[in-house]
C-alpha positions as CSV (number, residue, x, y, z in Angstrom):
1,M,63.0,-20.9,70.9
2,A,61.2,-17.5,70.6
3,N,58.6,-16.9,73.2
4,E,54.9,-16.3,72.4
5,D,55.3,-12.4,72.4
6,E,58.1,-12.6,69.8
7,L,56.0,-14.9,67.5
8,R,53.1,-12.5,67.6
9,A,55.3,-9.5,66.8
10,R,56.8,-11.3,63.8
11,L,53.4,-12.3,62.5
12,R,52.2,-8.7,62.7
13,E,55.3,-7.6,60.8
14,A,54.7,-10.2,58.1
15,A,51.1,-9.2,57.8
16,E,51.9,-5.6,57.4
17,A,54.5,-6.4,54.8
18,H,51.8,-8.0,52.6
19,R,49.1,-5.4,53.2
20,P,47.8,-4.0,49.9
21,D,48.8,-0.4,49.0
22,R,45.4,1.3,49.2
23,A,46.5,4.4,47.5
24,R,48.0,2.5,44.6
25,M,44.9,0.4,44.2
26,L,42.6,3.5,44.1
27,A,44.8,5.1,41.5
28,R,44.6,2.0,39.3
29,V,40.8,1.9,39.6
30,E,40.5,5.6,38.7
31,R,42.7,5.1,35.7
32,G,40.5,2.2,34.5
33,M,37.3,4.1,35.0
34,A,38.6,7.1,33.1
35,A,39.6,4.8,30.1
36,D,36.1,3.2,30.1
37,A,34.5,6.6,30.1
38,R,36.6,7.7,27.1
39,A,35.6,4.5,25.2
40,V,31.9,5.0,26.0
41,S,32.1,8.7,24.9
42,V,33.7,7.6,21.5
43,R,31.0,5.0,20.9
44,S,28.2,7.4,21.9
45,V,29.0,9.9,19.2
46,R,29.4,7.4,16.4
47,P,26.8,8.3,13.7
48,L,23.9,5.8,13.4
49,R,23.0,4.5,9.9
50,P,19.4,5.1,9.0
51,V,17.4,1.8,8.7
52,P,16.2,1.4,5.0
53,W,12.8,-0.1,5.9
54,L,12.1,2.9,8.2
55,R,12.6,5.3,5.2
56,V,10.3,3.1,3.0
57,A,7.6,2.8,5.7
58,G,7.7,6.6,6.2
59,A,7.3,7.2,2.5
60,A,4.5,4.7,2.2
61,A,2.6,6.3,5.1
62,A,3.0,9.8,3.5
63,V,1.6,8.5,0.2
64,A,-1.2,6.7,1.9
65,G,-2.1,9.8,3.8
66,I,-2.9,11.6,0.5
67,F,-5.8,9.2,-0.1
68,A,-7.5,9.6,3.3
69,A,-10.6,11.8,3.4
70,G,-12.6,10.8,6.4
71,G,-14.7,7.7,5.7
72,Y,-14.8,8.2,2.0
73,A,-11.6,7.9,0.0
74,V,-11.1,8.6,-3.7
75,T,-8.1,8.1,-6.0
76,A,-8.0,10.7,-8.8
77,L,-5.7,10.5,-11.8
78,S,-4.5,13.3,-14.0
79,G,-4.4,11.0,-17.0
80,P,-5.2,7.4,-18.0
81,S,-3.7,4.7,-15.9
82,P,-4.0,0.9,-16.1
83,S,-4.3,0.5,-12.3
84,V,-5.4,2.5,-9.4
85,A,-6.0,1.7,-5.7
86,A,-8.2,3.2,-3.0
87,T,-8.0,2.9,0.8
88,G,-10.6,3.4,3.4
89,A,-10.6,5.8,6.3
90,D,-7.4,4.3,7.7
91,P,-4.5,5.6,5.6
92,N,-2.1,2.9,6.9
93,A,-4.4,0.0,5.9
94,E,-3.9,-2.0,2.8
95,P,-6.0,-0.8,-0.2
96,R,-9.4,-2.4,0.0
97,L,-10.3,-1.7,-3.6
98,R,-8.2,-1.9,-6.8
99,A,-9.3,-1.3,-10.4
100,E,-7.4,-1.9,-13.6
101,G,-8.5,-0.9,-17.1
102,V,-7.1,-2.3,-20.3
103,I,-8.1,-2.7,-23.9
104,D,-8.6,-6.4,-24.5
105,P,-5.8,-7.9,-26.7
106,G,-8.5,-9.5,-29.0
107,S,-9.6,-6.1,-30.2
108,N,-9.1,-5.3,-33.9
109,R,-9.4,-2.6,-36.6
110,Y,-13.2,-2.6,-36.4
111,W,-14.1,-3.8,-33.0
112,A,-12.8,-3.5,-29.4
113,Q,-13.5,-4.6,-25.8
114,S,-12.7,-2.6,-22.7
115,D,-11.8,-4.8,-19.7
116,L,-12.1,-3.5,-16.2
117,T,-10.8,-5.7,-13.4
118,V,-12.1,-4.8,-9.9
119,T,-10.3,-6.4,-6.9
120,T,-11.8,-6.1,-3.4
121,S,-10.3,-7.4,-0.2
122,T,-13.7,-7.3,1.6
123,P,-17.2,-8.3,0.7
124,L,-19.3,-5.5,-0.8
125,S,-23.0,-4.7,-0.2
126,G,-23.0,-1.9,-2.8
127,L,-21.1,-1.6,-6.1
128,V,-21.5,0.7,-9.1
129,V,-19.1,0.3,-12.1
130,E,-19.1,2.7,-15.0
131,V,-17.1,2.5,-18.2
132,R,-17.0,5.5,-20.6
133,V,-15.9,4.8,-24.1
134,A,-15.2,8.1,-25.9
135,Q,-17.0,8.6,-29.2
136,T,-14.0,8.6,-31.6
137,G,-16.1,7.8,-34.6
138,G,-18.5,4.9,-35.3
139,V,-18.5,3.7,-31.6
140,A,-21.6,1.6,-31.1
141,S,-22.3,-1.1,-28.4
142,T,-22.2,-4.8,-29.4
143,G,-22.7,-6.2,-25.9
144,N,-21.2,-6.5,-22.4
145,W,-20.6,-9.0,-19.7
146,R,-19.2,-9.5,-16.2
147,T,-17.9,-12.5,-14.3
148,L,-20.3,-12.0,-11.4
149,P,-23.9,-13.4,-11.7
150,A,-26.0,-11.5,-14.2
151,E,-29.0,-11.6,-11.9
152,D,-27.0,-9.6,-9.3
153,F,-26.8,-6.5,-11.4
154,T,-28.8,-4.0,-13.3
155,V,-27.0,-3.0,-16.5
156,S,-27.5,0.1,-18.7
157,V,-25.9,1.3,-21.9
158,R,-26.4,4.8,-23.1
159,E,-24.8,7.7,-25.0
160,D,-23.8,10.6,-22.7
161,G,-21.6,13.6,-23.3
162,G,-19.8,12.3,-26.3
163,A,-19.2,8.8,-24.8
164,L,-20.8,5.4,-24.8
165,V,-21.5,4.6,-21.2
166,Y,-21.8,1.1,-19.7
167,R,-23.1,1.0,-16.1
168,W,-23.4,-2.0,-13.8
169,T,-25.3,-1.5,-10.5
170,L,-25.4,-4.2,-7.8
171,T,-29.0,-5.1,-6.9
172,A,-30.1,-4.2,-3.4
173,G,-29.7,-7.2,-1.0
174,R,-27.0,-8.9,-3.1
175,T,-23.3,-9.1,-2.1
176,V,-20.1,-9.1,-4.0
177,P,-17.6,-11.5,-2.5
178,A,-14.0,-10.5,-1.9
179,G,-11.8,-11.3,-4.9
180,R,-11.2,-10.3,-8.6
181,H,-14.1,-9.5,-10.8
182,V,-14.2,-8.4,-14.5
183,F,-16.6,-6.1,-16.2
184,A,-16.3,-5.7,-20.0
185,G,-17.9,-3.4,-22.6
186,Q,-17.8,-4.4,-26.3
187,Y,-18.3,-2.0,-29.3
188,D,-17.7,-1.4,-32.9
189,H,-15.7,1.6,-34.0
190,A,-14.5,3.3,-37.2
191,E,-11.9,1.3,-39.2
192,G,-8.4,1.7,-38.0
193,G,-6.5,1.8,-34.8
194,R,-8.6,3.5,-32.1
195,D,-7.2,5.8,-29.6
196,A,-8.5,4.9,-26.1
197,G,-6.7,7.8,-24.4
198,S,-10.0,9.5,-23.5
199,D,-11.8,6.4,-22.2
200,T,-12.3,6.3,-18.4
201,F,-13.8,4.2,-15.6
202,T,-15.3,4.9,-12.2
203,V,-15.9,2.3,-9.4
204,T,-17.8,3.1,-6.2
205,A,-18.1,0.4,-3.6
206,T,-19.7,0.1,-0.2
207,D,-18.5,-2.7,2.2
208,T,-20.8,-4.6,4.6
209,S,-19.9,-2.2,7.4
210,G,-21.1,0.8,5.4
211,D,-17.7,2.3,4.4
212,R,-17.6,3.8,0.9
213,T,-14.5,3.6,-1.4
214,S,-14.1,4.9,-4.9
215,A,-11.5,4.5,-7.7
216,R,-11.2,5.9,-11.2
217,G,-8.8,5.8,-14.0
218,G,-8.3,5.1,-17.7
219,F,-7.6,2.3,-20.2
220,V,-4.4,1.4,-21.9
221,P,-3.7,-1.2,-24.6
222,T,-2.5,-4.6,-23.5
223,A,1.1,-5.3,-24.2
224,P,1.5,-7.6,-27.2
């Protein structure tokens, strides 16, 4: 039987035979790290696709910025349009005031009605609505109306600068609630199809915090 010293010597030899090759392990680790680095490098230069909604948001912000002019914003049109919208001082906010002008589909060869729909997202402490009907021949007022209470407005109808002008002014101390409101001017005209291309409207509103907003545009026939 081997003595104790021989057993210890054999155990040391066996342990040394199974000792990991440090140099080989380091080389393997370095190769793995190099491969990972190459993979990361390839991924990092892959082109990124632009996100569609970012492009849309950027374009919307650019358009909205056109309408900002301090605390008083106006939308101006180069020609008649059935719908316009105006924002307040914040160009990124949703439009607080919208206006849409159309010729009522019940109009005929002798008579017509101009409908102006005003939509506000906030209550208004001040509102002036003006509809100008160009004098194309025989244009004469036959009446007017609005969906808001009659006692809340002062109404005037007059001839001015070759146009029949309807004007609704909110009475001091009254409030227009948020929502859709219609203002209509009715008139006779010369027989035949009347061209409304020179008719215009202007809306000036003041909300309960004192901010003013304005919109203007024209009238188009209602699609049959």
